C-alpha positions as CSV (number, residue, x, y, z in Angstrom):
1,M,98.1,-9.7,-79.9
2,M,96.5,-13.1,-81.1
3,K,98.5,-14.8,-84.1
4,L,97.1,-17.4,-85.9
5,K,99.4,-19.7,-87.6
6,E,97.5,-20.0,-91.1
7,Y,97.6,-16.0,-91.3
8,S,101.6,-16.3,-91.4
9,I,102.9,-15.3,-95.0
10,P,106.4,-17.0,-95.6
11,F,108.2,-14.5,-98.0
12,S,111.8,-15.5,-97.4
13,G,111.4,-18.0,-99.9
14,L,109.9,-16.3,-102.5
15,K,110.9,-14.8,-105.8
16,Q,110.9,-10.7,-105.9
17,G,107.4,-9.7,-107.6
18,K,104.0,-10.7,-106.9
19,H,102.2,-13.6,-104.9
20,S,98.7,-14.5,-104.5
21,F,97.0,-15.9,-101.0
22,E,93.6,-16.7,-100.1
23,Y,91.8,-17.4,-97.5
24,N,88.2,-18.1,-96.1
25,I,87.1,-16.4,-92.9
26,D,84.2,-18.0,-90.9
27,N,83.6,-17.3,-87.4
28,K,86.1,-19.1,-85.8
29,F,88.4,-16.6,-86.8
30,F,86.6,-13.7,-84.8
31,E,86.0,-16.3,-81.9
32,S,89.8,-17.2,-81.6
33,F,90.5,-12.9,-80.6
34,E,87.1,-13.4,-78.3
35,Y,84.9,-11.2,-80.9
36,N,80.8,-12.2,-80.5
37,E,79.3,-9.6,-82.3
38,F,78.9,-11.9,-85.4
39,N,76.5,-14.9,-85.4
40,D,78.0,-15.9,-88.5
41,A,80.9,-14.9,-91.0
42,N,81.5,-16.2,-94.6
43,I,84.4,-14.0,-95.8
44,H,86.6,-14.5,-98.8
45,I,90.1,-12.6,-98.6
46,E,92.2,-12.2,-101.4
47,V,96.0,-11.0,-100.4
48,Q,98.5,-9.7,-103.1
49,L,102.2,-9.7,-102.0
50,N,104.4,-7.9,-103.9
51,K,107.9,-8.8,-102.6
52,M,110.8,-6.2,-103.4
53,S,114.5,-6.1,-102.2
54,T,113.7,-3.7,-99.4
55,M,110.3,-4.3,-98.2
56,L,107.1,-6.2,-98.9
57,E,103.6,-4.4,-100.1
58,L,100.5,-6.2,-99.2
59,E,97.3,-5.5,-100.4
60,M,94.1,-7.2,-99.0
61,K,90.9,-7.5,-100.4
62,A,87.6,-8.8,-98.1
63,E,84.5,-9.2,-99.9
64,G,81.3,-11.6,-97.9
65,T,78.9,-11.4,-95.1
66,V,79.1,-11.4,-91.5
67,N,75.7,-12.5,-90.0
68,V,74.3,-9.6,-87.0
69,F,71.0,-8.7,-85.2
70,C,69.6,-5.6,-86.2
71,D,70.1,-2.6,-84.0
72,V,66.2,-1.6,-84.7
73,S,64.5,-4.7,-84.9
74,S,66.6,-7.4,-83.4
75,E,66.1,-9.6,-86.5
76,A,69.3,-11.6,-87.8
77,Y,70.4,-10.5,-91.3
78,D,73.5,-11.0,-93.4
79,Q,75.5,-7.9,-93.5
80,A,77.8,-7.5,-96.9
81,I,81.4,-6.6,-96.3
82,N,83.5,-5.5,-99.0
83,S,86.7,-3.9,-97.6
84,T,90.6,-3.4,-98.9
85,L,93.6,-2.5,-97.1
86,E,97.0,-1.6,-97.9
87,L,99.9,-2.4,-96.0
88,V,103.8,-1.7,-96.1
89,V,106.2,-4.0,-94.2
90,K,109.6,-2.8,-93.8
91,F,112.4,-4.3,-92.1
92,G,114.2,-2.4,-88.9
93,E,115.7,-3.2,-85.8
94,E,112.6,-4.4,-83.9
95,Y,109.4,-5.1,-84.4
96,N,107.0,-2.0,-84.7
97,D,103.3,-2.0,-85.9
98,E,102.5,1.8,-84.2
99,N,102.0,2.8,-87.5
100,E,98.6,1.5,-89.2
101,E,100.0,1.4,-92.2
102,I,103.7,0.1,-91.9
103,L,104.6,-2.6,-90.3
104,I,108.3,-3.0,-88.9
105,I,109.2,-6.5,-88.7
106,P,113.4,-7.6,-87.6
107,H,115.5,-8.3,-90.4
108,G,116.0,-12.2,-89.5
109,E,112.2,-12.7,-89.7
110,H,111.3,-14.6,-92.7
111,Q,107.3,-14.5,-92.2
112,V,104.7,-11.8,-91.5
113,N,101.2,-12.6,-90.0
114,I,98.5,-10.8,-90.8
115,S,95.5,-11.8,-89.1
116,Q,95.4,-8.9,-86.5
117,Y,95.3,-6.8,-90.0
118,L,92.7,-8.8,-91.3
119,Y,90.9,-9.1,-87.6
120,E,90.5,-5.2,-87.9
121,M,89.9,-4.3,-91.5
122,L,86.9,-7.3,-91.0
123,V,85.5,-5.6,-87.8
124,L,85.8,-1.7,-89.1
125,A,84.1,-3.0,-92.4
126,V,80.9,-3.6,-90.6
127,P,78.6,-0.4,-90.3
128,S,78.4,0.8,-86.6
129,K,74.3,1.2,-87.0
130,R,73.6,-2.3,-88.2
131,V,69.8,-1.8,-90.0
132,H,68.0,-5.0,-91.4
133,P,67.4,-4.3,-95.3
134,G,63.9,-4.8,-94.5
135,V,63.8,-1.9,-91.9
136,L,65.0,0.4,-94.3
137,D,62.7,-0.9,-97.5
138,G,59.5,-1.4,-95.1
139,T,59.6,-5.1,-95.8
140,L,60.4,-6.6,-93.0
141,R,57.5,-7.3,-90.7
142,S,58.5,-7.9,-86.9
143,K,56.6,-7.1,-83.7
144,A,59.7,-4.8,-82.8
145,V,59.5,-2.9,-85.7
146,D,55.3,-2.7,-85.7
147,K,55.9,-1.5,-82.1
148,L,58.5,1.0,-83.1
149,Q,56.2,2.8,-85.8
150,E,53.3,2.7,-83.4
151,L,55.0,4.5,-80.6
152,Q,57.3,7.2,-83.2
153,P,56.2,10.4,-82.3
154,K,52.9,11.8,-84.8
155,E,53.7,15.4,-86.1
156,E,52.0,18.4,-84.7
157,K,51.2,21.1,-86.6
158,E,51.5,24.3,-84.9
159,N,48.0,26.3,-85.5
160,K,49.4,30.0,-85.7
161,E,46.0,31.4,-84.4
162,D,46.2,30.1,-81.2
163,I,49.0,31.9,-80.1
164,D,48.8,34.3,-77.3
165,P,48.6,38.1,-78.5
166,R,50.9,38.9,-75.3
167,W,54.0,37.2,-77.4
168,D,54.1,39.6,-79.8
169,A,54.7,42.4,-77.7
170,L,57.7,40.5,-76.4
171,K,58.9,39.7,-79.7
172,K,59.0,43.1,-81.3
173,L,61.6,43.8,-78.3
174,I,63.7,41.5,-79.7
175,T,63.5,43.1,-83.7
176,D,63.6,46.6,-82.4
177,K,67.3,46.9,-81.1
């Protein structure tokens, strides 16, 4: 697991209660995870840490854009991202991140690294099918979109009169059970 130092939150010196942290994420963040699906990224992260005597509650909010290629037209566009993630950090014998909502860190730890959680939250916030807004509303003009419209199957209306009368006898077998 990739750990970026700037995403480690030192909680040992903090008083109990709420504390805020802010991060601005660009494409270097994703490159450090060897994730190359985005052309560019501009995401603002707000992290609210609620420190209690026995555990920590983290609420992470992301807002911004990632520049991706459209699956339909191959045109680059900015996809809006808006996501939240809540994480409870408890203390135990050893590190355990098997549960996606509860992170267990050893008793002696004095900081928690949230880079992996931010990475997963942001990647999952992008729709699996990426469609340029111009494709959806018909304003995007590109060779790819024009070609797709040209090749789209035309609806053919069936002529009821052209049905072979021999089929009618077979249809009666189905309905006369």
